[in-house]
BADO-957606 format. One record per residue (C-alpha): chain; x, z, y. Coordinates in Angstrom, 1 decimal. Each point is the difference from the previous one (the first is absolute). Layout:
# residues N
(gupa "A" (X Z Y)) ...
This chain:
# residues 469
(gupa "A" (157.2 128.6 261.4)) (gupa "A" (-0.6 2.3 -2.7)) (gupa "A" (-2.7 -0.3 -2.9)) (gupa "A" (-1.1 3.0 -1.8)) (gupa "A" (-2.2 -0.6 -3.3)) (gupa "A" (-3.1 2.2 -0.7)) (gupa "A" (-0.7 1.7 -3.5)) (gupa "A" (-2.3 2.5 -1.6)) (gupa "A" (1.9 2.7 1.7)) (gupa "A" (0.0 -1.7 3.4)) (gupa "A" (2.9 -1.8 1.9)) (gupa "A" (3.2 -0.1 -2.2)) (gupa "A" (3.2 0.2 2.2)) (gupa "A" (2.2 -0.9 -2.7)) (gupa "A" (-1.7 -3.4 0.0)) (gupa "A" (1.0 -0.9 3.4)) (gupa "A" (1.3 -3.5 0.8)) (gupa "A" (1.7 -1.0 3.4)) (gupa "A" (-0.3 -3.4 1.2)) (gupa "A" (1.8 -1.6 3.2)) (gupa "A" (0.9 -3.5 0.8)) (gupa "A" (3.7 0.7 -0.9)) (gupa "A" (-0.9 0.6 -3.9)) (gupa "A" (0.5 -2.7 -2.5)) (gupa "A" (-3.3 -2.0 -0.6)) (gupa "A" (-1.6 1.1 3.3)) (gupa "A" (-0.1 -3.1 2.4)) (gupa "A" (1.5 -0.1 3.4)) (gupa "A" (2.8 2.0 1.7)) (gupa "A" (-0.6 3.5 1.2)) (gupa "A" (0.5 0.4 3.8)) (gupa "A" (-0.7 2.6 2.4)) (gupa "A" (-3.3 -0.5 1.5)) (gupa "A" (-1.6 -2.0 -2.8)) (gupa "A" (-2.2 2.9 -0.8)) (gupa "A" (-0.2 -1.0 -3.8)) (gupa "A" (-3.1 2.0 -1.3)) (gupa "A" (-1.7 0.2 3.1)) (gupa "A" (-3.1 -0.6 -1.7)) (gupa "A" (-0.8 -0.1 -3.8)) (gupa "A" (-3.0 -0.4 -2.2)) (gupa "A" (-0.4 -0.9 -3.6)) (gupa "A" (-2.1 -2.6 -2.0)) (gupa "A" (0.4 -2.1 -3.2)) (gupa "A" (1.2 -3.4 1.7)) (gupa "A" (1.1 -1.8 -3.0)) (gupa "A" (-3.0 1.4 -2.2)) (gupa "A" (2.1 1.4 -2.9)) (gupa "A" (-1.9 3.2 0.0)) (gupa "A" (2.7 1.9 1.8)) (gupa "A" (-0.3 1.2 3.6)) (gupa "A" (2.8 -1.7 2.3)) (gupa "A" (1.3 1.5 3.2)) (gupa "A" (-0.1 -2.0 3.3)) (gupa "A" (2.4 0.9 2.3)) (gupa "A" (-0.2 -0.6 3.8)) (gupa "A" (3.2 -0.3 2.6)) (gupa "A" (-1.5 -0.2 3.4)) (gupa "A" (3.0 -1.1 1.9)) (gupa "A" (2.1 -1.9 -2.6)) (gupa "A" (1.3 -3.2 1.4)) (gupa "A" (1.1 -3.3 -1.3)) (gupa "A" (3.5 0.3 1.8)) (gupa "A" (0.3 3.6 -1.0)) (gupa "A" (0.8 0.8 3.7)) (gupa "A" (-0.2 3.5 1.1)) (gupa "A" (-0.5 1.0 3.7)) (gupa "A" (-2.2 -0.8 2.9)) (gupa "A" (0.0 -3.0 2.2)) (gupa "A" (3.4 0.3 2.1)) (gupa "A" (3.6 0.0 -0.8)) (gupa "A" (1.6 2.0 -2.7)) (gupa "A" (3.9 0.0 -0.9)) (gupa "A" (0.1 -2.8 3.0)) (gupa "A" (-2.3 -2.1 -2.1)) (gupa "A" (-3.7 -1.0 1.0)) (gupa "A" (-2.1 1.7 -2.6)) (gupa "A" (-3.9 -0.8 -0.8)) (gupa "A" (-2.4 2.4 -1.8)) (gupa "A" (-2.5 -2.2 -1.7)) (gupa "A" (-2.5 2.3 -1.7)) (gupa "A" (-1.1 -2.3 -2.5)) (gupa "A" (-0.4 2.4 -2.8)) (gupa "A" (-0.3 -0.6 -3.6)) (gupa "A" (-2.0 0.9 -3.3)) (gupa "A" (1.7 0.2 -3.4)) (gupa "A" (-1.4 1.1 -3.5)) (gupa "A" (1.7 2.1 -2.6)) (gupa "A" (-1.8 -0.7 -3.3)) (gupa "A" (-1.5 2.4 -2.2)) (gupa "A" (0.2 0.3 -3.8)) (gupa "A" (0.0 2.3 -2.9)) (gupa "A" (3.4 1.6 1.1)) (gupa "A" (-0.9 0.3 3.6)) (gupa "A" (1.0 -1.8 2.9)) (gupa "A" (2.8 -2.7 -0.1)) (gupa "A" (0.6 -3.5 1.4)) (gupa "A" (-0.8 -1.1 3.4)) (gupa "A" (-0.8 -3.1 2.1)) (gupa "A" (-0.7 -0.8 3.6)) (gupa "A" (-3.7 -1.1 0.4)) (gupa "A" (-0.4 -3.2 2.1)) (gupa "A" (-1.5 1.3 3.2)) (gupa "A" (1.0 -2.9 2.2)) (gupa "A" (1.2 2.7 2.6)) (gupa "A" (1.5 -1.2 3.3)) (gupa "A" (1.3 1.7 2.8)) (gupa "A" (-2.2 3.0 1.5)) (gupa "A" (-2.5 -0.4 -2.9)) (gupa "A" (0.9 3.8 -1.2)) (gupa "A" (-1.5 -0.8 -3.4)) (gupa "A" (0.3 3.1 -2.5)) (gupa "A" (-0.7 2.7 2.7)) (gupa "A" (-3.1 0.6 -1.9)) (gupa "A" (-1.1 -1.6 -3.3)) (gupa "A" (-3.0 0.6 -2.3)) (gupa "A" (-1.2 -1.9 -3.0)) (gupa "A" (-3.5 -1.0 -1.6)) (gupa "A" (-2.0 -2.7 -1.4)) (gupa "A" (-1.2 -1.5 3.4)) (gupa "A" (-1.5 -3.1 -1.5)) (gupa "A" (-1.5 1.3 -3.1)) (gupa "A" (2.0 -2.1 -2.5)) (gupa "A" (1.3 2.9 -2.1)) (gupa "A" (3.5 -0.3 1.3)) (gupa "A" (1.7 2.6 2.4)) (gupa "A" (0.7 -1.5 3.4)) (gupa "A" (2.2 1.5 2.8)) (gupa "A" (-0.6 0.5 3.6)) (gupa "A" (2.4 1.1 2.7)) (gupa "A" (-0.2 0.5 3.6)) (gupa "A" (1.6 -3.0 2.3)) (gupa "A" (0.5 -0.3 3.6)) (gupa "A" (-1.7 3.2 0.7)) (gupa "A" (-3.7 -0.7 -0.5)) (gupa "A" (-0.4 -2.9 -2.7)) (gupa "A" (0.6 0.1 -3.7)) (gupa "A" (2.1 -2.0 -2.4)) (gupa "A" (-1.4 -0.3 -3.6)) (gupa "A" (1.8 -1.2 -2.9)) (gupa "A" (-2.5 -1.1 -2.5)) (gupa "A" (0.7 1.0 -3.8)) (gupa "A" (0.6 -0.2 -2.8)) (gupa "A" (3.9 0.1 0.5)) (gupa "A" (2.6 -1.7 -2.1)) (gupa "A" (3.2 1.9 -1.1)) (gupa "A" (1.8 -1.8 3.1)) (gupa "A" (-2.5 1.8 2.3)) (gupa "A" (-1.9 -3.3 0.7)) (gupa "A" (-3.9 0.7 0.7)) (gupa "A" (-2.2 -2.5 -1.8)) (gupa "A" (-2.4 -0.1 2.7)) (gupa "A" (2.5 -0.5 2.8)) (gupa "A" (0.5 1.8 3.3)) (gupa "A" (-2.2 -0.2 3.2)) (gupa "A" (-0.7 2.2 2.9)) (gupa "A" (-3.3 1.5 1.2)) (gupa "A" (-0.7 0.7 3.6)) (gupa "A" (-1.1 3.3 1.5)) (gupa "A" (-2.9 0.3 2.1)) (gupa "A" (2.1 0.3 3.0)) (gupa "A" (3.2 -1.1 1.4)) (gupa "A" (2.7 2.4 -1.3)) (gupa "A" (1.0 2.9 1.9)) (gupa "A" (1.8 3.2 -0.8)) (gupa "A" (-0.8 -1.2 -3.6)) (gupa "A" (-1.5 1.7 -3.2)) (gupa "A" (0.9 3.4 -0.9)) (gupa "A" (-1.5 0.1 -3.7)) (gupa "A" (-1.7 -2.1 -2.4)) (gupa "A" (-2.2 1.0 -3.1)) (gupa "A" (-1.8 -2.1 -2.6)) (gupa "A" (-3.4 0.5 -1.9)) (gupa "A" (-3.2 -1.6 -1.0)) (gupa "A" (-2.1 1.2 3.3)) (gupa "A" (-3.0 -2.5 -0.7)) (gupa "A" (-0.3 0.3 -3.7)) (gupa "A" (0.3 -3.5 -0.8)) (gupa "A" (3.0 0.1 -2.4)) (gupa "A" (2.7 -1.3 2.4)) (gupa "A" (2.6 2.3 1.8)) (gupa "A" (-0.5 0.3 3.6)) (gupa "A" (2.7 1.2 2.4)) (gupa "A" (-0.2 2.5 3.0)) (gupa "A" (2.4 0.5 2.8)) (gupa "A" (0.5 2.2 2.8)) (gupa "A" (2.2 -0.5 3.0)) (gupa "A" (-0.1 -1.2 3.8)) (gupa "A" (-0.9 -3.4 1.1)) (gupa "A" (-0.1 -1.9 3.4)) (gupa "A" (-3.0 -1.6 1.6)) (gupa "A" (1.2 -1.5 3.2)) (gupa "A" (1.7 2.5 2.0)) (gupa "A" (-1.7 3.0 -1.9)) (gupa "A" (1.2 1.7 -3.2)) (gupa "A" (-2.0 2.3 -2.1)) (gupa "A" (0.1 1.3 -3.5)) (gupa "A" (-1.9 -1.9 -2.8)) (gupa "A" (-1.0 0.5 -3.5)) (gupa "A" (-0.3 -3.6 -1.5)) (gupa "A" (-1.8 -1.0 -3.1)) (gupa "A" (1.4 -3.0 -1.8)) (gupa "A" (-2.8 -1.1 -2.6)) (gupa "A" (1.4 -1.2 -3.4)) (gupa "A" (-1.7 -3.3 -1.1)) (gupa "A" (0.5 -2.6 -2.7)) (gupa "A" (2.1 -2.0 2.6)) (gupa "A" (2.0 3.2 0.6)) (gupa "A" (0.1 2.3 3.2)) (gupa "A" (-2.3 -0.9 2.9)) (gupa "A" (1.3 0.8 3.6)) (gupa "A" (0.0 3.5 0.8)) (gupa "A" (-3.2 1.4 2.0)) (gupa "A" (0.4 2.7 2.3)) (gupa "A" (-2.4 3.2 -0.9)) (gupa "A" (-1.1 1.0 3.4)) (gupa "A" (-1.1 3.7 0.9)) (gupa "A" (2.5 1.7 -2.3)) (gupa "A" (2.8 0.6 2.6)) (gupa "A" (-0.3 0.1 3.9)) (gupa "A" (2.4 -1.5 2.5)) (gupa "A" (2.0 3.2 0.1)) (gupa "A" (0.3 1.0 -3.4)) (gupa "A" (2.2 -1.5 -3.1)) (gupa "A" (-0.2 0.0 -3.7)) (gupa "A" (3.2 0.0 -2.0)) (gupa "A" (-0.8 -0.1 -3.7)) (gupa "A" (-2.7 -1.6 -2.1)) (gupa "A" (-1.2 0.6 -3.7)) (gupa "A" (-2.8 -1.6 -2.2)) (gupa "A" (-1.9 1.7 -3.0)) (gupa "A" (-3.3 0.8 -1.2)) (gupa "A" (-0.8 3.3 1.6)) (gupa "A" (-3.8 0.0 -0.4)) (gupa "A" (0.1 -1.3 -3.6)) (gupa "A" (-2.7 -3.0 0.7)) (gupa "A" (2.6 -2.8 -1.4)) (gupa "A" (1.1 -1.2 3.4)) (gupa "A" (3.5 1.0 1.6)) (gupa "A" (-0.2 2.0 3.0)) (gupa "A" (2.4 0.1 3.0)) (gupa "A" (1.8 3.0 1.2)) (gupa "A" (2.2 0.0 3.2)) (gupa "A" (1.1 2.4 2.7)) (gupa "A" (-0.5 0.5 3.7)) (gupa "A" (2.5 1.6 2.5)) (gupa "A" (-0.4 0.3 3.7)) (gupa "A" (2.6 -2.6 1.5)) (gupa "A" (0.9 1.6 3.1)) (gupa "A" (-0.6 3.6 1.0)) (gupa "A" (1.6 -0.1 3.3)) (gupa "A" (-2.4 -0.3 2.9)) (gupa "A" (2.7 -1.4 2.4)) (gupa "A" (-0.7 -3.8 -0.1)) (gupa "A" (2.9 -0.7 2.0)) (gupa "A" (2.3 1.2 -2.7)) (gupa "A" (-1.6 -2.1 -2.7)) (gupa "A" (-2.7 2.6 -0.9)) (gupa "A" (-3.6 -0.8 -0.5)) (gupa "A" (-1.1 1.3 3.5)) (gupa "A" (-3.1 1.8 -1.9)) (gupa "A" (0.2 3.4 -1.6)) (gupa "A" (-0.5 0.1 -3.7)) (gupa "A" (-3.4 2.0 -0.2)) (gupa "A" (-1.3 -2.4 2.7)) (gupa "A" (1.1 -3.1 -2.0)) (gupa "A" (-1.4 1.4 -3.1)) (gupa "A" (-3.6 0.4 1.5)) (gupa "A" (0.2 -3.4 1.7)) (gupa "A" (0.7 -1.9 -3.1)) (gupa "A" (-2.2 2.3 -2.2)) (gupa "A" (3.0 1.1 -2.1)) (gupa "A" (-0.1 3.9 0.1)) (gupa "A" (1.7 0.3 -3.4)) (gupa "A" (3.1 -1.7 1.5)) (gupa "A" (1.4 3.2 1.4)) (gupa "A" (3.4 0.4 -1.9)) (gupa "A" (-0.7 -2.6 -2.4)) (gupa "A" (-2.5 -1.2 -2.1)) (gupa "A" (-0.9 -1.5 -3.6)) (gupa "A" (-2.1 -3.1 0.3)) (gupa "A" (-2.4 -0.9 -3.1)) (gupa "A" (-1.5 -3.4 0.1)) (gupa "A" (-2.2 -0.9 -3.2)) (gupa "A" (0.0 -3.3 -1.5)) (gupa "A" (-3.1 -2.1 -1.3)) (gupa "A" (-0.9 -3.6 -0.8)) (gupa "A" (0.2 -1.0 3.8)) (gupa "A" (3.5 1.6 0.1)) (gupa "A" (1.1 3.0 1.8)) (gupa "A" (-3.1 1.8 1.7)) (gupa "A" (0.9 1.2 3.5)) (gupa "A" (-3.2 1.4 0.7)) (gupa "A" (0.5 2.7 -2.8)) (gupa "A" (3.6 1.1 1.2)) (gupa "A" (0.7 3.7 -0.3)) (gupa "A" (2.9 1.8 1.8)) (gupa "A" (1.3 3.2 -1.1)) (gupa "A" (2.5 2.3 1.9)) (gupa "A" (1.2 3.7 -0.3)) (gupa "A" (-3.2 1.1 1.6)) (gupa "A" (-2.3 -1.7 -2.5)) (gupa "A" (-1.8 2.3 -2.5)) (gupa "A" (2.0 1.0 -3.0)) (gupa "A" (3.4 -1.4 1.3)) (gupa "A" (2.7 2.9 0.3)) (gupa "A" (1.5 0.6 3.3)) (gupa "A" (-1.0 -0.5 3.8)) (gupa "A" (0.5 -3.0 1.8)) (gupa "A" (2.2 0.7 3.1)) (gupa "A" (0.1 -2.2 3.1)) (gupa "A" (3.0 -0.7 2.2)) (gupa "A" (-1.1 -0.2 3.5)) (gupa "A" (3.1 -0.8 1.9)) (gupa "A" (3.0 -1.1 -2.2)) (gupa "A" (1.3 -3.7 0.2)) (gupa "A" (-0.3 -0.2 -3.7)) (gupa "A" (-1.4 -2.8 -2.0)) (gupa "A" (-2.7 0.5 -2.6)) (gupa "A" (-1.1 3.5 1.0)) (gupa "A" (1.7 3.1 -1.3)) (gupa "A" (-0.5 0.3 -3.7)) (gupa "A" (-0.8 -3.4 -1.6)) (gupa "A" (-2.5 1.0 -2.4)) (gupa "A" (-0.8 -3.1 -2.2)) (gupa "A" (3.7 -1.1 0.0)) (gupa "A" (0.8 -2.2 -3.3)) (gupa "A" (-3.6 -0.1 -1.5)) (gupa "A" (-0.2 -1.0 -3.8)) (gupa "A" (-2.9 -0.5 -2.2)) (gupa "A" (-0.4 0.6 -3.8)) (gupa "A" (-2.0 2.2 -2.3)) (gupa "A" (2.0 3.2 -0.5)) (gupa "A" (-2.6 2.0 -2.0)) (gupa "A" (-1.3 -3.0 -2.2)) (gupa "A" (-3.7 0.4 1.0)) (gupa "A" (-0.5 -3.7 0.9)) (gupa "A" (0.4 0.6 3.7)) (gupa "A" (3.2 -0.9 1.8)) (gupa "A" (1.4 2.8 2.0)) (gupa "A" (2.1 -0.2 3.2)) (gupa "A" (3.2 1.7 1.1)) (gupa "A" (1.2 0.3 3.5)) (gupa "A" (2.9 1.8 1.7)) (gupa "A" (0.3 1.9 3.2)) (gupa "A" (3.8 0.1 0.4)) (gupa "A" (0.0 1.4 3.3)) (gupa "A" (-2.3 2.9 -0.7)) (gupa "A" (1.2 3.6 1.2)) (gupa "A" (0.2 2.3 -2.9)) (gupa "A" (0.1 3.5 1.4)) (gupa "A" (3.2 0.1 2.2)) (gupa "A" (1.3 -3.1 -1.3)) (gupa "A" (-0.1 -3.2 2.0)) (gupa "A" (-0.9 -3.3 -1.9)) (gupa "A" (0.2 1.8 -3.2)) (gupa "A" (-2.7 -2.2 -1.3)) (gupa "A" (-2.6 -0.2 -3.0)) (gupa "A" (-1.9 -2.3 -2.3)) (gupa "A" (-3.8 0.1 -0.3)) (gupa "A" (-1.9 -1.7 -3.0)) (gupa "A" (-3.7 -0.8 0.8)) (gupa "A" (-2.6 -0.7 -2.8)) (gupa "A" (-1.7 -3.2 -0.6)) (gupa "A" (-3.9 0.4 -0.7)) (gupa "A" (-3.0 -2.3 -0.8)) (gupa "A" (-0.5 0.6 3.6)) (gupa "A" (3.3 -1.3 1.3)) (gupa "A" (3.0 2.0 1.4)) (gupa "A" (-0.7 3.9 0.5)) (gupa "A" (2.2 2.9 1.4)) (gupa "A" (-2.0 2.3 -2.5)) (gupa "A" (2.4 1.4 -2.7)) (gupa "A" (3.2 -1.4 2.0)) (gupa "A" (3.4 1.4 -1.5)) (gupa "A" (2.9 0.8 2.3)) (gupa "A" (3.5 0.0 -1.1)) (gupa "A" (3.3 1.2 2.0)) (gupa "A" (3.3 0.9 -1.1)) (gupa "A" (-1.0 3.6 0.3)) (gupa "A" (-2.7 -0.6 -2.7)) (gupa "A" (0.6 2.0 -3.1)) (gupa "A" (1.9 -2.2 -2.7)) (gupa "A" (1.0 -2.6 2.7)) (gupa "A" (3.9 -0.4 -0.2)) (gupa "A" (1.8 0.8 3.3)) (gupa "A" (-0.9 2.0 3.1)) (gupa "A" (-1.7 -1.1 3.2)) (gupa "A" (2.3 -0.5 3.0)) (gupa "A" (-0.2 -1.2 3.5)) (gupa "A" (-0.3 -3.6 0.3)) (gupa "A" (-0.3 -0.6 -3.8)) (gupa "A" (-3.0 -2.5 0.7)) (gupa "A" (-1.1 0.3 -3.4)) (gupa "A" (-3.0 -2.4 -0.5)) (gupa "A" (1.8 -2.8 1.8)) (gupa "A" (-1.2 -2.3 -2.6)) (gupa "A" (-2.2 0.5 -3.3)) (gupa "A" (-0.8 -2.0 -3.1)) (gupa "A" (-2.5 0.3 -2.7)) (gupa "A" (1.2 -1.5 -3.3)) (gupa "A" (-0.1 0.9 -3.8)) (gupa "A" (3.8 0.7 -1.0)) (gupa "A" (-0.9 1.6 -3.2)) (gupa "A" (-2.5 -2.3 -1.6)) (gupa "A" (-2.8 2.6 -0.5)) (gupa "A" (-2.7 -2.1 1.9)) (gupa "A" (0.1 2.3 3.0)) (gupa "A" (2.0 -1.1 3.1)) (gupa "A" (2.6 2.4 1.2)) (gupa "A" (1.2 0.7 3.6)) (gupa "A" (3.3 -0.9 1.5)) (gupa "A" (0.7 1.5 3.5)) (gupa "A" (3.0 -0.4 2.1)) (gupa "A" (1.8 1.8 2.8)) (gupa "A" (3.2 0.0 2.0)) (gupa "A" (1.7 3.2 -1.5)) (gupa "A" (2.7 -0.5 -2.5)) (gupa "A" (0.6 2.3 -2.9)) (gupa "A" (3.1 2.3 0.3)) (gupa "A" (3.0 -1.5 -0.9)) (gupa "A" (-0.9 -3.4 0.9)) (gupa "A" (3.4 -1.8 1.1)) (gupa "A" (0.8 -2.4 2.8)) (gupa "A" (-2.8 1.1 2.4)) (gupa "A" (-2.6 -1.9 -2.1)) (gupa "A" (-3.5 1.4 0.7)) (gupa "A" (-3.5 -0.2 -1.4)) (gupa "A" (-1.7 0.9 -3.4)) (gupa "A" (-2.9 -1.0 -2.0)) (gupa "A" (-2.3 2.7 -1.7)) (gupa "A" (-2.0 -0.9 -3.0)) (gupa "A" (-3.1 2.0 -0.8)) (gupa "A" (-1.8 -0.5 -3.4)) (gupa "A" (-3.7 -0.8 -0.2)) (gupa "A" (-2.7 2.0 -1.7)) (gupa "A" (-3.6 -0.1 -0.5)) (gupa "A" (-0.5 2.3 2.8)) (gupa "A" (2.3 -1.9 2.4)) (gupa "A" (3.9 0.1 0.7)) (gupa "A" (1.9 3.3 -1.1)) (gupa "A" (3.3 1.5 1.3)) (gupa "A" (0.6 1.2 -3.5)) (gupa "A" (2.8 -2.3 -1.3)) (gupa "A" (0.4 -1.7 3.2)) (gupa "A" (3.8 -1.4 0.4)) (gupa "A" (2.0 -1.2 2.9)) (gupa "A" (2.4 -2.9 0.2)) (gupa "A" (2.9 -0.4 2.6)) (gupa "A" (2.4 -2.8 1.0)) (gupa "A" (2.9 1.5 -2.1)) (gupa "A" (-2.3 0.1 -3.1)) (gupa "A" (-0.5 -3.7 0.5)) (gupa "A" (3.7 -0.8 0.3)) (gupa "A" (-0.2 -1.0 4.1)) (gupa "A" (3.0 -1.3 1.0)) (gupa "A" (2.4 1.5 2.5)) (gupa "A" (-1.5 -2.4 2.9)) (gupa "A" (-3.7 1.1 -0.9)) (gupa "A" (-1.4 0.9 3.4)) (gupa "A" (-3.9 -0.7 -0.6)) (gupa "A" (-2.5 2.9 -0.5)) (gupa "A" (-1.0 -0.3 -3.7)) (gupa "A" (-3.8 0.6 -0.3)) (gupa "A" (-0.7 -1.2 3.8)) (gupa "A" (-2.1 -2.9 -1.6)) (gupa "A" (-1.7 -1.1 -3.1)) (gupa "A" (-0.4 -3.6 0.7)) (gupa "A" (-1.2 -1.4 -3.4)) 
């Protein structure tokens, strides 16, 4: 896992730090399949004024065994999927020193696959929440001691349904404006013999997070959300929810695992006309929590948004053809007091190039999210490093975060293309776009590849495929 610090001039590659479980001071033992760094987030856990880095290892196991159930080298092996969380402490000289957090993980808990932080009980101390067993949450209530012990203990919070395929993303913010951090999750859940996608709202209370409540009417039975973000888009003091929606099955061959219904027919039936080729879903917050009745869905056919939404009428392809809305993120880019939204379209065809991809930035306003004034970025945009190619999937993920401390949130975008000269077959890059009072700009944009971060020879993941903090 690599950490790059921000500065007044943006990200400083020279400041990079590499962490893994084989380094001195990092707890655990590095094993193939641990996925150290599968999720990360930051919070001041020990209340010393410095942000700490919380690191998830979604398949770290107590016995450090690697492999699947069966026989390996003549010996029975078992893969426990326990998962783990650790913290690397922040300080005046950066990150140093690490301890495990007591998650009480047991076989198949899978803690650390997703992790977020927030003050879920309103006591002024940061708490940590992670996915457990697919559809529930495990919460560690702060403040935390230097040994990683949470003063408020460890407890589980149930989802609204039996866990199914599990959560895909978590986000936090004060949706109902009561001063206590709420949590939002997106993913699949089971109800008897059926499974569908749900957005769950976990209300923060003085006693901690309440059980997740499904927000109905956002996703139909044949579409899916993959990411969720929270921020005050309309500037009313309540955090709003932004997610995405993709048609899950395009094939009409129900015998081959398809939906048995054509995409346009499905969209009409469930009143989701904007779902074609992917959509960004905006859900305003309020005193009563998320207001589903005021939900807005935007796609590439919405006024002001560049491009045209294309359908796939026959391919056996999950999610449609373009994935508009991939990796949504929320933050105030132009400093006007309204949070903006970034979204990728990683499978967008650009001219003759298949899946070259692009990124769209949508403006927040007093009336909520709008396509008017949207900005479009591609690798062929003047000033952007690199050149668009087939299957770059630029826009696989986006993240809005202030990396230069000027009070305006900058934009990070990921794609699978690797800069020329990247060794070992490593792939993926992260582009950084500065923020201005007029929005993001390609002027002064930079790109970071695996070799710049010192990726090891065995690095095979796609850098920039996800921003999960």
